[in-house]
GUKOL-47678 format. One record per residue (C-alpha): residue number from 1; x, y, z. Coordinates in Angstrom, 1 decimal. Layout:
// residues N
+-----+--------+--------+--------+
|  nr |     xx |     yy |     zz |
+-----+--------+--------+--------+
| NUM |      X |      Y |      Z |
...
+-----+--------+--------+--------+
***
This chain:
// residues 317
+-----+--------+--------+--------+
|  nr |     xx |     yy |     zz |
+-----+--------+--------+--------+
|   1 |    0.0 |    0.0 |    0.0 |
|   2 |    2.8 |    2.4 |    0.9 |
|   3 |    4.5 |    1.6 |   -2.5 |
|   4 |    1.4 |    2.6 |   -4.5 |
|   5 |    0.8 |    5.7 |   -2.3 |
|   6 |    4.4 |    6.9 |   -3.0 |
|   7 |    4.1 |    6.0 |   -6.7 |
|   8 |    0.9 |    8.1 |   -7.0 |
|   9 |    2.5 |   11.0 |   -5.2 |
|  10 |    5.6 |   10.9 |   -7.4 |
|  11 |    3.4 |   10.9 |  -10.5 |
|  12 |    1.3 |   13.8 |   -9.2 |
|  13 |    4.5 |   15.7 |   -8.4 |
|  14 |    5.6 |   15.5 |  -12.0 |
|  15 |    2.4 |   17.4 |  -13.0 |
|  16 |    1.8 |   19.6 |   -9.9 |
|  17 |    4.8 |   19.7 |   -7.5 |
|  18 |    4.2 |   21.2 |   -4.1 |
|  19 |    6.2 |   24.4 |   -3.8 |
|  20 |    8.7 |   24.8 |   -1.0 |
|  21 |    6.8 |   27.9 |    0.2 |
|  22 |    3.5 |   26.0 |    0.6 |
|  23 |    1.0 |   26.8 |    3.4 |
|  24 |    2.0 |   23.7 |    5.4 |
|  25 |    5.7 |   24.7 |    5.4 |
|  26 |    4.7 |   28.2 |    6.4 |
|  27 |    2.6 |   26.8 |    9.3 |
|  28 |    5.6 |   24.7 |   10.5 |
|  29 |    7.8 |   27.8 |   10.4 |
|  30 |    5.3 |   29.7 |   12.5 |
|  31 |    5.0 |   26.9 |   15.0 |
|  32 |    8.7 |   26.5 |   15.3 |
|  33 |    9.2 |   30.2 |   15.9 |
|  34 |    6.4 |   30.3 |   18.5 |
|  35 |    7.9 |   27.3 |   20.3 |
|  36 |   11.4 |   28.9 |   20.3 |
|  37 |   10.0 |   32.2 |   21.7 |
|  38 |    7.9 |   30.4 |   24.3 |
|  39 |   10.6 |   27.9 |   25.5 |
|  40 |   13.9 |   29.5 |   24.8 |
|  41 |   15.5 |   30.7 |   28.1 |
|  42 |   19.1 |   30.0 |   27.0 |
|  43 |   19.5 |   26.4 |   28.2 |
|  44 |   19.7 |   23.1 |   26.3 |
|  45 |   17.0 |   21.5 |   28.4 |
|  46 |   14.5 |   24.2 |   27.2 |
|  47 |   15.3 |   23.2 |   23.6 |
|  48 |   14.7 |   19.6 |   24.5 |
|  49 |   11.3 |   20.5 |   25.9 |
|  50 |   10.4 |   22.6 |   22.9 |
|  51 |   11.5 |   19.8 |   20.5 |
|  52 |    9.2 |   17.2 |   22.1 |
|  53 |    6.3 |   19.6 |   22.4 |
|  54 |    6.6 |   20.5 |   18.7 |
|  55 |    6.8 |   16.9 |   17.6 |
|  56 |    3.8 |   16.0 |   19.8 |
|  57 |    1.7 |   18.7 |   18.3 |
|  58 |    2.3 |   17.4 |   14.7 |
|  59 |    3.2 |   13.7 |   15.0 |
|  60 |    0.5 |   12.5 |   17.5 |
|  61 |   -2.5 |   13.8 |   15.5 |
|  62 |   -1.0 |   12.3 |   12.3 |
|  63 |   -0.7 |    8.9 |   14.0 |
|  64 |   -4.2 |    9.1 |   15.4 |
|  65 |   -5.7 |    9.9 |   12.0 |
|  66 |   -3.7 |    7.0 |   10.5 |
|  67 |   -5.1 |    4.6 |   13.0 |
|  68 |   -8.6 |    5.9 |   12.4 |
|  69 |   -8.2 |    5.5 |    8.6 |
|  70 |   -6.8 |    2.0 |    9.1 |
|  71 |  -10.0 |    1.1 |   11.0 |
|  72 |  -12.2 |    2.5 |    8.2 |
|  73 |  -10.6 |    0.5 |    5.5 |
|  74 |   -7.9 |    0.2 |    2.8 |
|  75 |   -9.0 |    3.2 |    0.8 |
|  76 |   -9.0 |    5.6 |    3.8 |
|  77 |   -5.5 |    4.4 |    4.9 |
|  78 |   -4.2 |    4.7 |    1.3 |
|  79 |   -5.6 |    8.2 |    1.0 |
|  80 |   -4.1 |    9.4 |    4.3 |
|  81 |   -0.7 |    7.9 |    3.5 |
|  82 |   -0.8 |    9.6 |    0.0 |
|  83 |   -1.7 |   12.9 |    1.5 |
|  84 |    1.1 |   12.8 |    4.1 |
|  85 |    3.6 |   11.6 |    1.5 |
|  86 |    2.7 |   14.5 |   -0.8 |
|  87 |    3.2 |   17.0 |    2.0 |
|  88 |    6.5 |   15.4 |    3.2 |
|  89 |    8.1 |   14.3 |    0.0 |
|  90 |    9.7 |   17.0 |   -2.1 |
|  91 |   11.3 |   15.4 |   -5.1 |
|  92 |   10.7 |   18.6 |   -7.2 |
|  93 |   10.7 |   21.2 |   -4.5 |
|  94 |   13.9 |   22.7 |   -5.7 |
|  95 |   14.4 |   21.0 |   -9.1 |
|  96 |   13.7 |   24.3 |  -10.9 |
|  97 |   16.8 |   25.8 |   -9.3 |
|  98 |   19.0 |   22.9 |  -10.3 |
|  99 |   17.6 |   22.8 |  -13.8 |
| 100 |   18.0 |   26.5 |  -14.3 |
| 101 |   21.6 |   26.4 |  -13.0 |
| 102 |   22.4 |   23.5 |  -15.3 |
| 103 |   21.1 |   25.4 |  -18.3 |
| 104 |   22.9 |   28.6 |  -17.3 |
| 105 |   26.3 |   26.8 |  -16.9 |
| 106 |   25.8 |   24.8 |  -20.1 |
| 107 |   25.3 |   28.1 |  -22.0 |
| 108 |   28.3 |   29.8 |  -20.3 |
| 109 |   26.2 |   32.2 |  -18.3 |
| 110 |   28.0 |   32.0 |  -15.0 |
| 111 |   26.5 |   35.2 |  -13.7 |
| 112 |   23.0 |   33.8 |  -14.0 |
| 113 |   24.1 |   30.6 |  -12.3 |
| 114 |   25.6 |   32.6 |   -9.4 |
| 115 |   22.3 |   34.4 |   -8.9 |
| 116 |   20.3 |   31.3 |   -9.0 |
| 117 |   22.6 |   29.4 |   -6.6 |
| 118 |   22.7 |   32.3 |   -4.2 |
| 119 |   18.9 |   32.4 |   -4.1 |
| 120 |   18.8 |   28.6 |   -3.6 |
| 121 |   21.5 |   28.4 |   -0.9 |
| 122 |   21.0 |   31.9 |    0.5 |
| 123 |   24.8 |   32.5 |    0.5 |
| 124 |   27.2 |   34.7 |   -1.3 |
| 125 |   28.3 |   33.1 |   -4.5 |
| 126 |   29.8 |   36.1 |   -6.3 |
| 127 |   33.4 |   34.9 |   -6.2 |
| 128 |   32.8 |   31.3 |   -7.4 |
| 129 |   33.9 |   30.0 |  -10.8 |
| 130 |   32.2 |   27.5 |  -13.0 |
| 131 |   33.7 |   24.4 |  -11.3 |
| 132 |   32.8 |   25.7 |   -7.8 |
| 133 |   29.3 |   26.6 |   -8.9 |
| 134 |   28.9 |   23.1 |  -10.3 |
| 135 |   30.2 |   21.5 |   -7.1 |
| 136 |   27.9 |   23.5 |   -4.9 |
| 137 |   24.9 |   22.7 |   -7.0 |
| 138 |   25.7 |   19.0 |   -7.0 |
| 139 |   26.3 |   18.9 |   -3.2 |
| 140 |   23.1 |   20.9 |   -2.5 |
| 141 |   21.1 |   18.6 |   -4.8 |
| 142 |   22.4 |   15.4 |   -3.2 |
| 143 |   21.7 |   16.6 |    0.3 |
| 144 |   18.3 |   18.1 |   -0.6 |
| 145 |   17.2 |   14.9 |   -2.4 |
| 146 |   18.2 |   12.8 |    0.6 |
| 147 |   16.4 |   14.9 |    3.1 |
| 148 |   13.3 |   15.5 |    1.0 |
| 149 |   12.9 |   12.1 |   -0.6 |
| 150 |   15.1 |    9.1 |    0.5 |
| 151 |   15.0 |    9.9 |    4.2 |
| 152 |   11.2 |   10.2 |    4.0 |
| 153 |   11.0 |    6.8 |    2.1 |
| 154 |   12.7 |    5.0 |    5.0 |
| 155 |   10.3 |    6.3 |    7.6 |
| 156 |    7.2 |    5.7 |    5.5 |
| 157 |    8.1 |    2.0 |    5.4 |
| 158 |    7.8 |    1.6 |    9.2 |
| 159 |    4.5 |    1.0 |   11.0 |
| 160 |    2.4 |    4.2 |   11.3 |
| 161 |    4.7 |    5.4 |    8.4 |
| 162 |    2.9 |    8.8 |    7.9 |
| 163 |    3.6 |    9.8 |   11.5 |
| 164 |    7.2 |    8.8 |   11.2 |
| 165 |    7.5 |   10.7 |    7.9 |
| 166 |    6.2 |   13.8 |    9.6 |
| 167 |    8.6 |   13.2 |   12.5 |
| 168 |   11.6 |   13.1 |   10.1 |
| 169 |   10.7 |   16.2 |    8.2 |
| 170 |    9.9 |   18.2 |   11.3 |
| 171 |   13.0 |   17.1 |   13.0 |
| 172 |   15.1 |   18.0 |   10.0 |
| 173 |   13.5 |   21.5 |    9.9 |
| 174 |   14.0 |   22.1 |   13.6 |
| 175 |   17.7 |   21.1 |   13.4 |
| 176 |   18.1 |   24.0 |   11.0 |
| 177 |   15.6 |   26.6 |   12.3 |
| 178 |   16.9 |   26.5 |   15.9 |
| 179 |   20.6 |   26.6 |   15.0 |
| 180 |   21.2 |   28.6 |   11.8 |
| 181 |   19.7 |   32.1 |   12.5 |
| 182 |   22.2 |   34.6 |   13.9 |
| 183 |   20.5 |   34.9 |   17.2 |
| 184 |   20.6 |   31.2 |   17.8 |
| 185 |   24.0 |   30.2 |   16.5 |
| 186 |   25.8 |   30.7 |   19.8 |
| 187 |   23.0 |   29.4 |   22.0 |
| 188 |   22.5 |   25.9 |   23.4 |
| 189 |   18.8 |   25.9 |   22.7 |
| 190 |   19.1 |   24.1 |   19.4 |
| 191 |   21.7 |   21.5 |   20.5 |
| 192 |   19.1 |   18.8 |   21.3 |
| 193 |   17.4 |   19.3 |   17.9 |
| 194 |   20.7 |   18.8 |   16.1 |
| 195 |   21.5 |   15.6 |   18.1 |
| 196 |   18.0 |   14.2 |   17.7 |
| 197 |   18.0 |   14.6 |   14.0 |
| 198 |   21.5 |   13.0 |   13.9 |
| 199 |   20.0 |    9.8 |   15.3 |
| 200 |   16.8 |   10.0 |   13.3 |
| 201 |   18.8 |   10.4 |   10.1 |
| 202 |   21.6 |    7.9 |   11.0 |
| 203 |   20.1 |    4.9 |    9.1 |
| 204 |   18.5 |    6.8 |    6.2 |
| 205 |   21.7 |    8.7 |    5.4 |
| 206 |   23.7 |    5.4 |    5.1 |
| 207 |   21.0 |    3.8 |    3.0 |
| 208 |   21.1 |    6.8 |    0.7 |
| 209 |   24.9 |    6.4 |    0.5 |
| 210 |   24.6 |    2.7 |   -0.3 |
| 211 |   22.0 |    3.5 |   -3.0 |
| 212 |   24.4 |    6.0 |   -4.6 |
| 213 |   27.1 |    3.4 |   -4.5 |
| 214 |   25.0 |    0.7 |   -6.1 |
| 215 |   23.7 |    2.8 |   -9.0 |
| 216 |   27.0 |    4.6 |   -9.5 |
| 217 |   30.7 |    3.8 |   -9.3 |
| 218 |   30.6 |    1.3 |   -6.4 |
| 219 |   34.3 |    1.0 |   -5.7 |
| 220 |   35.0 |    4.7 |   -5.7 |
| 221 |   31.9 |    5.5 |   -3.7 |
| 222 |   32.8 |    3.0 |   -0.9 |
| 223 |   36.4 |    4.1 |   -0.9 |
| 224 |   35.5 |    7.8 |   -0.6 |
| 225 |   32.9 |    7.0 |    2.1 |
| 226 |   35.4 |    5.1 |    4.2 |
| 227 |   38.3 |    7.5 |    3.8 |
| 228 |   36.9 |   11.0 |    3.3 |
| 229 |   33.6 |   11.2 |    5.1 |
| 230 |   35.3 |   12.5 |    8.2 |
| 231 |   36.1 |   15.8 |    6.5 |
| 232 |   32.7 |   17.1 |    7.3 |
| 233 |   31.8 |   18.1 |   10.9 |
| 234 |   28.3 |   16.7 |   10.3 |
| 235 |   28.7 |   12.9 |    9.9 |
| 236 |   25.6 |   12.3 |    7.8 |
| 237 |   26.6 |   15.1 |    5.4 |
| 238 |   30.0 |   13.5 |    5.0 |
| 239 |   28.6 |   10.1 |    4.4 |
| 240 |   26.2 |   11.2 |    1.7 |
| 241 |   28.5 |   13.6 |   -0.1 |
| 242 |   31.6 |   11.4 |    0.0 |
| 243 |   29.6 |    8.4 |   -1.3 |
| 244 |   27.8 |   10.6 |   -3.9 |
| 245 |   31.0 |   12.1 |   -5.1 |
| 246 |   32.6 |    8.7 |   -5.5 |
| 247 |   29.6 |    7.4 |   -7.3 |
| 248 |   29.8 |   10.3 |   -9.7 |
| 249 |   33.5 |   10.1 |  -10.1 |
| 250 |   34.0 |   13.7 |   -8.9 |
| 251 |   35.6 |   15.4 |   -5.9 |
| 252 |   33.1 |   17.0 |   -3.5 |
| 253 |   33.8 |   19.1 |   -0.5 |
| 254 |   37.1 |   20.6 |   -1.7 |
| 255 |   38.7 |   23.1 |   -1.8 |
| 256 |   37.9 |   25.0 |    1.4 |
| 257 |   35.5 |   27.3 |   -0.5 |
| 258 |   32.9 |   24.7 |   -1.4 |
| 259 |   29.3 |   23.7 |   -0.9 |
| 260 |   30.2 |   22.9 |    2.7 |
| 261 |   30.5 |   26.6 |    3.4 |
| 262 |   27.4 |   27.4 |    1.3 |
| 263 |   25.1 |   24.9 |    3.0 |
| 264 |   23.9 |   25.2 |    6.6 |
| 265 |   26.6 |   25.2 |    9.2 |
| 266 |   26.2 |   21.5 |    9.9 |
| 267 |   27.9 |   20.8 |    6.6 |
| 268 |   31.2 |   22.6 |    7.3 |
| 269 |   34.5 |   21.0 |    6.7 |
| 270 |   36.4 |   19.6 |    9.6 |
| 271 |   39.8 |   20.8 |    8.4 |
| 272 |   40.5 |   22.6 |    5.1 |
| 273 |   44.2 |   21.6 |    5.3 |
| 274 |   43.2 |   18.1 |    4.3 |
| 275 |   42.7 |   19.3 |    0.8 |
| 276 |   46.0 |   17.8 |   -0.2 |
| 277 |   44.6 |   14.4 |    0.3 |
| 278 |   42.1 |   14.6 |   -2.4 |
| 279 |   39.4 |   11.9 |   -2.9 |
| 280 |   39.2 |   10.1 |   -6.2 |
| 281 |   37.6 |   11.7 |   -9.2 |
| 282 |   37.8 |   14.9 |  -11.2 |
| 283 |   36.8 |   18.4 |  -10.3 |
| 284 |   33.0 |   18.9 |  -10.9 |
| 285 |   32.1 |   20.6 |  -14.2 |
| 286 |   28.8 |   21.8 |  -15.7 |
| 287 |   28.3 |   18.4 |  -17.3 |
| 288 |   28.4 |   16.8 |  -13.8 |
| 289 |   25.0 |   18.3 |  -13.1 |
| 290 |   23.5 |   16.0 |  -15.8 |
| 291 |   25.3 |   13.0 |  -14.3 |
| 292 |   23.8 |   14.0 |  -10.9 |
| 293 |   20.3 |   13.9 |  -12.4 |
| 294 |   21.0 |   10.4 |  -13.7 |
| 295 |   22.4 |    9.3 |  -10.3 |
| 296 |   19.4 |   10.6 |   -8.4 |
| 297 |   16.9 |    9.0 |  -10.8 |
| 298 |   18.6 |    5.6 |  -10.7 |
| 299 |   18.7 |    5.8 |   -6.9 |
| 300 |   15.0 |    6.7 |   -6.9 |
| 301 |   14.2 |    3.6 |   -9.1 |
| 302 |   16.3 |    1.4 |   -6.8 |
| 303 |   14.3 |    2.7 |   -3.7 |
| 304 |   11.0 |    2.1 |   -5.6 |
| 305 |   12.1 |   -1.4 |   -6.5 |
| 306 |   12.9 |   -2.1 |   -2.8 |
| 307 |    9.5 |   -0.7 |   -1.8 |
| 308 |    7.8 |   -2.9 |   -4.3 |
| 309 |    9.6 |   -6.0 |   -3.1 |
| 310 |    8.8 |   -5.2 |    0.5 |
| 311 |    5.2 |   -4.7 |   -0.4 |
| 312 |    5.0 |   -8.0 |   -2.2 |
| 313 |    6.7 |   -9.8 |    0.8 |
| 314 |    4.1 |   -8.2 |    3.0 |
| 315 |    1.2 |   -9.3 |    0.8 |
| 316 |    2.5 |  -12.9 |    0.5 |
| 317 |    3.2 |  -13.0 |    4.3 |
+-----+--------+--------+--------+
***
């Protein structure tokens, strides 16, 4: 049932993708801000209380509705799973940025690519050349795809999947919203949100890296994962980008001015002096963006195949 719900949602997204600035996302931003204002007294324990309160407000009702729909019958359960999947998956949330950057770089319009990438990452890209622009676009796309698609897939597979999918997306947002703003960067309020999402994303991030390795250059992906993932302060980011770069045959995360500094702070490099020990592969180029599209689609098909096999095993069992 989950397989068909996700399949229907992916097909709908090709026609009518849910924009990143949709009303549901706006409501989540408002709720997170109100929780931060209400609970934040400068201590980590207050952030922990706010995190659990926010999750309870959103996850518990989702689970209760799921159980109600399950008691009503297959169609109700299918409809609720599809609705939640449509709201939590975001396969095409930011694809317009990536596509526009790819077109701009292919036509040699680096200035347009800089503006688009700056709008996407909300960082200064004025000094980046074509290779750096390509690298940042690839890294951002791999991380965005994982957090908006593959990570959600994993949690949808579990019992009460819609509730867990909401938990994953909310936890991912809180880890950013309570740590990235200037007034929160040096506070301990968001520390628990970061740690909580680390554990929630521990298995999904490694499954995404494995998927990239299987559908890409397997040996280089595993080699880069084992030997270069430590370069990122955020472990999950290092796992995904090192494996993704190896699968594509390109070097990601180097030199020091890279996507790591353009993405949220949790993706910063551990030590830029390690650049001399470069991972396997070539420097990203505009054509790498097309290879990235192929890698993501192959990984998506692999995930869908696994979902189908799990569904068949469930039906047979």
